[in-house]
KOLKELO-702178 format. One record per residue (C-alpha): residue number from 1; residue in one letter; x, y, z. Coordinates in pm, whole numbers, plus 50000, padded with zeros to 5 digits. Example, Ala and Ser with C-alpha at 12.3 -4.5 7.8 and 13.67 -1.06 7.14 Angstrom:
<rs>
1|A|51230|49550|50780
2|S|51367|49894|50714
</rs>
This chain:
<rs>
1|X|67723|69269|49356
2|X|67637|68936|49524
3|X|67782|69061|49853
4|X|67577|69381|49827
5|X|67256|69181|49777
6|X|67334|68971|50087
7|X|67378|69290|50289
8|X|67057|69429|50141
9|X|66864|69120|50256
10|X|66958|69198|50617
11|X|66847|69560|50585
12|X|66529|69451|50405
13|X|66408|69233|50693
14|X|66458|69524|50936
15|X|66260|69766|50717
16|X|65989|69510|50637
17|X|65941|69445|51008
18|X|65884|69817|51073
19|X|65619|69858|50803
20|X|65439|69536|50902
21|X|65438|69626|51272
22|X|65282|69967|51203
23|X|64987|69790|51041
24|X|64935|69572|51349
25|X|64951|69840|51620
26|X|64575|69858|51671
27|X|64539|69478|51684
28|X|64828|69441|51932
29|X|64687|69724|52144
30|X|64351|69549|52180
31|X|64495|69201|52233
32|X|64733|69312|52510
33|X|64473|69547|52665
34|X|64701|69847|52626
35|X|64653|70217|52541
36|X|64751|70426|52240
37|X|65010|70621|52442
38|X|65171|70301|52572
39|X|65187|70151|52223
40|X|65340|70474|52096
41|X|65625|70426|52342
42|X|65675|70069|52220
43|X|65728|70217|51873
44|X|65946|70499|52007
45|X|66162|70251|52202
46|X|66239|70068|51877
47|X|66327|70393|51697
48|X|66550|70503|51987
49|X|66728|70167|52007
50|X|66784|70170|51632
51|X|66908|70530|51630
52|X|67141|70492|51927
53|X|67287|70173|51782
54|X|67359|70350|51454
55|X|67571|70596|51655
56|X|67825|70330|51754
57|X|67769|70079|51471
58|X|68007|70276|51250
59|X|68286|70231|51503
60|X|68207|69858|51537
61|X|68225|69803|51160
62|X|68556|69991|51134
63|X|68716|69827|51440
64|X|68613|69465|51374
65|X|68547|69230|51083
66|X|68248|69358|50887
67|X|68134|69002|50818
68|X|68132|68912|51187
69|X|67943|69231|51275
70|X|67681|69154|51006
71|X|67630|68802|51142
72|X|67616|68932|51501
73|X|67348|69186|51402
74|X|67138|68920|51229
75|X|67150|68699|51540
76|X|67047|68993|51762
77|X|66758|69082|51531
78|X|66652|68716|51521
79|X|66645|68700|51903
80|X|66441|69021|51920
81|X|66194|68890|51661
82|X|66137|68565|51851
83|X|66095|68750|52182
84|X|65851|69001|52029
85|X|65651|68724|51863
86|X|65624|68531|52190
87|X|65522|68842|52389
88|X|65206|68813|52598
89|X|65246|69150|52769
90|X|65361|69502|52684
91|X|65687|69484|52891
92|X|65802|69170|52705
93|X|65706|69324|52370
94|X|65895|69641|52467
95|X|66212|69443|52545
96|X|66178|69246|52222
97|X|66142|69563|52015
98|X|66447|69720|52182
99|X|66654|69410|52098
100|X|66524|69427|51741
101|X|66618|69795|51725
102|X|66976|69716|51830
103|X|67010|69451|51559
104|X|66832|69667|51302
105|X|67056|69967|51372
106|X|67369|69765|51300
107|X|67216|69608|50988
108|X|67113|69947|50847
109|X|67463|70085|50906
110|X|67641|69778|50770
111|X|67452|69774|50440
112|X|67563|70129|50351
113|X|67916|70127|50492
114|X|68024|69786|50363
115|X|67861|69831|50021
116|X|68042|70162|49967
117|X|68367|69983|50058
118|X|68289|69725|49788
119|X|68269|69997|49521
120|X|68590|70173|49620
121|X|68404|70501|49574
122|X|68320|70433|49206
123|X|67977|70367|49058
124|X|67800|70485|49373
125|X|67480|70560|49183
126|X|67443|70200|49066
127|X|67527|70070|49413
128|X|67270|70299|49577
129|X|67012|70169|49330
130|X|67079|69822|49472
131|X|67074|69951|49830
132|X|66742|70117|49753
133|X|66571|69779|49712
134|X|66460|69758|50079
135|X|66322|70112|50057
136|X|66142|70009|49738
137|X|65980|69684|49847
138|X|65939|69708|50226
139|X|65675|69988|50228
140|X|65481|69805|49955
141|X|65502|69450|50087
142|X|65481|69543|50457
143|X|65117|69659|50473
144|X|64997|69384|50238
145|X|65184|69097|50406
146|X|65113|69238|50752
147|X|64742|69270|50681
148|X|64732|68912|50548
149|X|64915|68772|50855
150|X|64685|68953|51099
151|X|64369|68850|50914
152|X|64449|68482|50866
153|X|64694|68403|51150
154|X|64775|68645|51434
155|X|64983|68955|51507
156|X|65255|68732|51656
157|X|65344|68628|51300
158|X|65440|68988|51220
159|X|65759|68897|51407
160|X|65786|68522|51347
161|X|65787|68583|50969
162|X|66135|68732|51014
163|X|66282|68399|51127
164|X|66307|68220|50787
165|X|66430|68538|50613
166|X|66703|68589|50873
167|X|66798|68220|50850
168|X|66859|68263|50476
169|X|67053|68587|50534
170|X|67269|68416|50799
171|X|67349|68120|50574
172|X|67441|68346|50280
173|X|67650|68575|50502
174|X|67846|68281|50643
175|X|67908|68129|50300
176|X|67957|68422|50064
177|X|68037|68750|50242
178|X|68403|68861|50229
179|X|68572|68924|50564
180|X|68569|69306|50538
181|X|68883|69345|50745
182|X|68880|69631|51000
183|X|69020|69961|50873
184|X|69082|70118|51216
185|X|69162|69820|51438
186|X|69245|69921|51793
187|X|69087|70266|51764
188|X|68941|70353|52109
189|X|68568|70401|52136
190|X|68465|70765|52186
191|X|68237|70728|52489
192|X|68196|71105|52540
193|X|68091|71155|52180
194|X|67853|70859|52197
195|X|67682|70995|52510
196|X|67639|71339|52352
197|X|67509|71196|52022
198|X|67272|70970|52217
199|X|67136|71269|52409
200|X|67091|71463|52084
201|X|66898|71183|51917
202|X|66698|71076|52225
203|X|66608|71430|52327
204|X|66479|71531|51985
205|X|66291|71204|51918
206|X|66127|71201|52264
207|X|66028|71566|52224
208|X|65873|71495|51883
209|X|65693|71187|52018
210|X|65546|71379|52312
211|X|65436|71663|52086
212|X|65271|71414|51851
213|X|65082|71258|52144
214|X|64963|71581|52313
215|X|64980|71832|52023
216|X|65094|72087|52283
217|X|65429|72255|52218
218|X|65439|72446|52549
219|X|65438|72124|52756
220|X|65751|72052|52963
221|X|65740|71698|52818
222|X|65815|71857|52480
223|X|66042|72146|52579
224|X|66269|71966|52830
225|X|66387|71683|52601
226|X|66415|71931|52312
227|X|66639|72150|52530
228|X|66852|71849|52627
229|X|66886|71747|52262
230|X|66978|72093|52133
231|X|67210|72164|52428
232|X|67388|71833|52363
233|X|67421|71926|51995
234|X|67603|72247|52089
235|X|67816|72051|52336
236|X|67908|71793|52073
237|X|68009|72056|51816
238|X|68244|72216|52072
239|X|68379|71874|52172
240|X|68435|71763|51810
241|X|68630|72081|51732
242|X|68851|72030|52038
243|X|68898|71654|51978
244|X|68892|71620|51596
245|X|69082|71289|51588
246|X|68886|71128|51870
247|X|68528|71236|51795
248|X|68285|70959|51699
249|X|68143|71181|51423
250|X|68412|71398|51267
251|X|68345|71763|51184
252|X|68566|71702|50878
253|X|68264|71543|50712
254|X|68094|71879|50678
255|X|68389|72028|50492
256|X|68267|71820|50196
257|X|68001|72031|50023
258|X|67811|71740|49871
259|X|67795|71556|50204
260|X|67656|71864|50382
261|X|67397|71922|50110
262|X|67299|71553|50109
263|X|67256|71544|50488
264|X|67033|71853|50483
265|X|66831|71704|50197
266|X|66789|71371|50378
267|X|66652|71562|50676
268|X|66411|71772|50467
269|X|66306|71481|50246
270|X|66157|71318|50555
271|X|65848|71526|50475
272|X|65832|71384|50124
273|X|65919|71023|50207
274|X|65830|70941|50570
275|X|65553|71199|50587
276|X|65384|71063|50275
277|X|65430|70705|50401
278|X|65236|70811|50711
279|X|64960|71009|50537
280|X|64892|70798|50225
281|X|64770|70478|50401
282|X|64544|70686|50628
283|X|64409|70878|50329
284|X|64338|70563|50129
285|X|64164|70393|50423
286|X|63965|70690|50555
287|X|63877|70872|50232
288|X|63882|70596|49970
289|X|63749|70346|50230
290|X|64001|70074|50146
291|X|64091|69783|50371
292|X|64447|69735|50498
293|X|64518|69475|50230
294|X|64361|69689|49955
295|X|64572|69985|50070
296|X|64886|69775|50034
297|X|64780|69671|49684
298|X|64722|70036|49583
299|X|65067|70130|49712
300|X|65220|69873|49476
301|X|65170|70141|49207
302|X|65414|70364|49394
303|X|65657|70073|49427
304|X|65627|70008|49054
305|X|65725|70368|48981
306|X|66028|70334|49207
307|X|66124|70007|49038
308|X|66102|70160|48690
309|X|66321|70460|48774
310|X|66563|70295|49019
311|X|66827|70169|48774
312|X|66801|70480|48553
313|X|66846|70709|48855
314|X|67163|70522|48949
315|X|67312|70538|48598
316|X|67228|70906|48550
317|X|67380|70992|48888
318|X|67708|70819|48800
319|X|67719|71000|48465
320|X|67585|71349|48540
321|X|67603|71383|48919
322|X|67314|71423|49161
323|X|67218|71791|49124
324|X|66992|71795|48819
325|X|66851|71447|48884
326|X|66741|71543|49235
327|X|66606|71885|49137
328|X|66401|71737|48851
329|X|66269|71460|49075
330|X|66172|71705|49349
331|X|65968|71905|49098
332|X|65802|71587|48967
333|X|65721|71489|49326
334|X|65567|71828|49403
335|X|65356|71818|49085
336|X|65247|71457|49152
337|X|65142|71546|49507
338|X|64919|71836|49394
339|X|64628|71612|49277
340|X|64602|71453|49624
341|X|64511|71793|49766
342|X|64202|71792|49540
343|X|64105|71423|49532
344|X|63773|71320|49685
345|X|63606|70989|49772
346|X|63469|70980|49415
347|X|63806|71019|49241
348|X|63882|70755|48978
349|X|64089|70460|49095
350|X|64307|70482|48784
351|X|64387|70848|48845
352|X|64499|70768|49201
353|X|64713|70477|49080
354|X|64873|70689|48806
355|X|64956|70962|49057
356|X|65109|70709|49297
357|X|65316|70570|49008
358|X|65468|70913|48933
359|X|65531|70969|49304
360|X|65728|70644|49301
361|X|65932|70756|48999
362|X|66025|71081|49174
363|X|66113|70906|49499
364|X|66388|70695|49338
365|X|66513|71007|49162
366|X|66554|71178|49498
367|X|66678|70914|49742
368|X|66929|70727|49523
369|X|67130|71032|49403
370|X|67127|71192|49750
371|X|67256|70877|49918
372|X|67524|70837|49649
373|X|67635|71199|49684
374|X|67664|71170|50062
375|X|67965|70940|50006
376|X|68114|71112|49700
377|X|68476|71213|49754
378|X|68496|71084|50112
379|X|68808|70895|50227
380|X|68759|70538|50352
381|X|68800|70633|50718
382|X|68501|70872|50702
383|X|68255|70640|50526
384|X|68117|70475|50842
385|X|68086|70816|51009
386|X|67896|70945|50706
387|X|67654|70654|50751
388|X|67595|70757|51115
389|X|67524|71119|51018
390|X|67294|71039|50725
391|X|67096|70778|50920
392|X|67043|71022|51207
393|X|66933|71294|50964
394|X|66685|71052|50805
395|X|66547|70927|51137
396|X|66505|71270|51296
397|X|66371|71426|50976
398|X|66126|71139|50928
399|X|66003|71154|51289
400|X|65964|71533|51270
401|X|65776|71509|50939
402|X|65537|71244|51072
403|X|65467|71441|51391
404|X|65420|71765|51196
405|X|65174|71618|50944
406|X|64986|71439|51224
407|X|64957|71777|51397
408|X|64833|71942|51076
409|X|64563|71677|51035
410|X|64459|71691|51401
411|X|64445|72073|51404
412|X|64199|72065|51113
413|X|63977|71807|51284
414|X|63992|71958|51634
415|X|63708|71837|51855
416|X|63470|71788|51562
417|X|63328|71456|51453
418|X|63569|71328|51183
419|X|63334|71308|50884
420|X|63467|71211|50542
421|X|63445|71574|50423
422|X|63636|71704|50726
423|X|63900|71432|50696
424|X|63940|71506|50326
425|X|64007|71873|50410
426|X|64256|71774|50681
427|X|64449|71544|50448
428|X|64447|71812|50177
429|X|64624|72050|50415
430|X|64882|71779|50492
431|X|64947|71729|50120
432|X|64988|72106|50067
433|X|65253|72120|50341
434|X|65425|71821|50181
435|X|65442|72012|49851
436|X|65590|72317|50028
437|X|65855|72103|50201
438|X|65942|71934|49872
439|X|65995|72268|49697
440|X|66211|72397|49985
441|X|66437|72094|49933
442|X|66530|72234|49589
443|X|66752|72495|49762
444|X|67016|72259|49913
445|X|66994|72047|49595
446|X|67182|72330|49417
447|X|67496|72222|49608
448|X|67496|71859|49495
449|X|67752|71722|49251
450|X|67762|71786|48877
451|X|67965|71571|48637
452|X|68067|71613|48276
453|X|67856|71327|48141
454|X|68123|71057|48138
455|X|67996|70757|48333
456|X|68207|70627|48619
457|X|68351|70279|48596
</rs>
């Protein structure tokens, strides 16, 4: 378990950085005399670098020592953090964020792949509860810590704060991590598969980003990259069937029912997780008129709910399987989201906090069992590939959910002056769509695992 916590620390700093940076976008934009569209591409560049790195990180971890890859990733992320913190122009910040994305992509892959290796396929629910710690604390601490750093120091410290955390992670990795010997040493890198997967991910993410910026689906800036992404997806499927032993991401993965269901759920749950992470801070600041720091404090209630249910979700998954845990949690999430569609600026603080708490409970009950089930029954040689597929599903689903909900909000506002009443209506529509997406996710949840009730060792 000590090794898993060391790996989690590396993933935590990558996730914390993302949530803190989102808080500082407006401040950075003004300080560097940039525009919203330019800053959006700084964010997109990080997401692309992270996503493309995930595509080959699985091969790296299988072909080389996992410990060395973890240390290498921490050093890369450290270099990107220092460069981003020292940036005095958008181009330098852009380069720094790309370097951070490369390091972050490897760290996010390593934490899942190497931790699953530690378990030997047993007790995955408990392990995923540990791996869920970054997901639990980063969204809560990020806005609060980020707001504090911007208010009392400067936005540069959003990146410099990573340095001491990475230093600790490096020291612990050097001293305590096992070697994690390669399991497919000498396996050639699938360049064709990597190019196709890169085009899939880049095309879809760029299309979503352009749609989010212009809110115009018919634009060539939306349709062209979407066509490239979907065309590459078809090309990769054909390629993977013809080269099953060479493909970077094996089609064999999808012969496992629980993996297929988990991947679909991770994509759909982007609406529930990433979409709500996008909408909730805006709602609290624009409707409840909270400051950035106050918003972070409110969101601690959601983190508390996740903390309370995290260990229980892991134990129940190991004993009963993921199916009923996920389905119950999805229903709790849908019910807990309903009040937000009716809240107003006068709604009681305690009612909002209670609702956020139950949302947090449901979130652990969804993410932990799904992540555990995505590895259930997989042979060792497919674990790193499963990490690639699930991370891509999460990233694309999250980006699509954020762009969709942003479009819903913007379509309600239109060209009108955004009064509190109009904004409240716009956010209500976003919450309704979140409820619909959450209920749709119940369908693939039927195909998750069910166990007899005997807990795994």
